[in-house]
C-alpha positions as CSV (number, residue, x, y, z in Angstrom):
1,M,139.1,130.3,81.2
2,N,137.1,127.1,79.4
3,N,135.8,128.6,76.2
4,F,135.0,124.9,74.9
5,L,133.3,122.6,78.2
6,T,129.9,124.2,79.7
7,I,128.7,123.1,82.4
8,C,124.8,122.9,83.0
9,S,123.8,123.3,86.7
10,E,121.7,120.9,86.2
11,P,120.6,118.2,82.9
12,D,116.7,119.2,81.3
13,S,114.2,117.0,83.1
14,L,112.8,114.0,80.9
15,R,108.9,114.1,81.0
16,W,108.1,110.6,79.9
17,D,104.1,110.1,78.9
18,D,102.2,107.3,79.1
19,K,103.2,106.0,75.6
20,M,106.8,106.3,76.9
21,V,106.4,104.5,80.0
22,E,104.7,101.2,78.4
23,R,107.2,100.7,75.9
24,I,110.1,100.3,78.4
25,S,112.1,97.9,79.0
26,K,113.3,96.3,82.1
27,T,116.9,95.0,82.6
28,M,117.6,91.6,84.5
29,I,118.6,94.1,87.5
30,S,115.4,96.2,87.4
31,V,116.7,98.9,85.3
32,K,114.1,100.1,83.2
33,I,115.3,101.7,79.9
34,L,113.4,104.3,77.6
35,S,112.7,102.5,74.2
36,P,115.0,103.7,71.1
37,E,112.2,105.4,69.3
38,D,111.8,107.5,72.2
39,Y,115.2,108.1,73.2
40,I,116.3,109.1,69.7
41,I,113.6,111.7,69.5
42,L,114.2,113.1,73.1
43,L,117.9,113.1,71.6
44,I,117.0,115.0,68.6
45,K,114.9,117.1,70.2
46,R,117.3,118.7,72.8
47,S,119.4,119.4,69.6
48,S,123.0,120.0,70.6
49,L,125.4,118.5,68.3
50,R,126.6,116.0,70.9
51,E,122.9,114.9,71.1
52,I,121.9,114.5,67.5
53,D,125.4,112.8,67.4
54,L,124.8,110.3,69.5
55,A,120.9,110.3,68.1
56,A,122.5,109.0,64.4
57,K,124.6,106.5,66.2
58,I,121.7,104.5,67.7
59,L,119.3,105.0,64.6
60,Y,122.7,103.5,62.3
61,I,122.4,100.5,65.3
62,K,118.8,99.8,65.8
63,F,118.1,100.7,61.9
64,E,116.6,97.6,60.9
65,T,114.5,97.1,64.0
66,I,113.1,100.2,64.8
67,D,109.7,101.0,64.8
68,R,109.2,103.6,62.0
69,D,105.6,104.1,62.7
70,Y,105.9,104.8,66.0
71,I,108.9,107.0,65.9
72,S,107.2,109.2,63.1
73,W,104.7,109.6,65.4
74,R,106.5,110.4,68.7
75,A,108.8,113.1,66.3
76,R,105.4,114.5,65.0
77,T,104.5,115.0,68.6
78,Y,107.7,116.5,69.5
79,N,107.9,118.7,66.3
80,V,111.4,117.1,65.1
81,E,110.1,115.0,62.4
82,E,112.1,116.6,59.8
83,E,115.2,116.3,61.5
84,L,114.5,112.8,62.0
85,F,113.9,111.8,58.0
86,E,117.1,114.0,57.4
87,L,119.1,111.6,60.0
88,I,117.4,108.9,58.5
89,E,117.9,109.8,54.5
90,K,121.5,110.2,55.5
91,L,121.6,106.5,56.9
92,S,120.0,104.9,54.0
């Protein structure tokens, strides 16, 4: 019996609002990529250890270039501001 891995029937959907869409990056092969700030907040909101770990890694890599005003605003809208600031404090 598998006591470690839980497989979901389908992942939670991402609901993109207008601000997220405005900040999407487009690659040379026409793939749209969510901004690091939005992706970090969505990962924190999901709150599993794996997603928090991924959010911390992205935040670490992008630490100098993160739009701090925007990510703070986005964290407030998803009610994860405290969790975001804890990650930032640990990475500082």
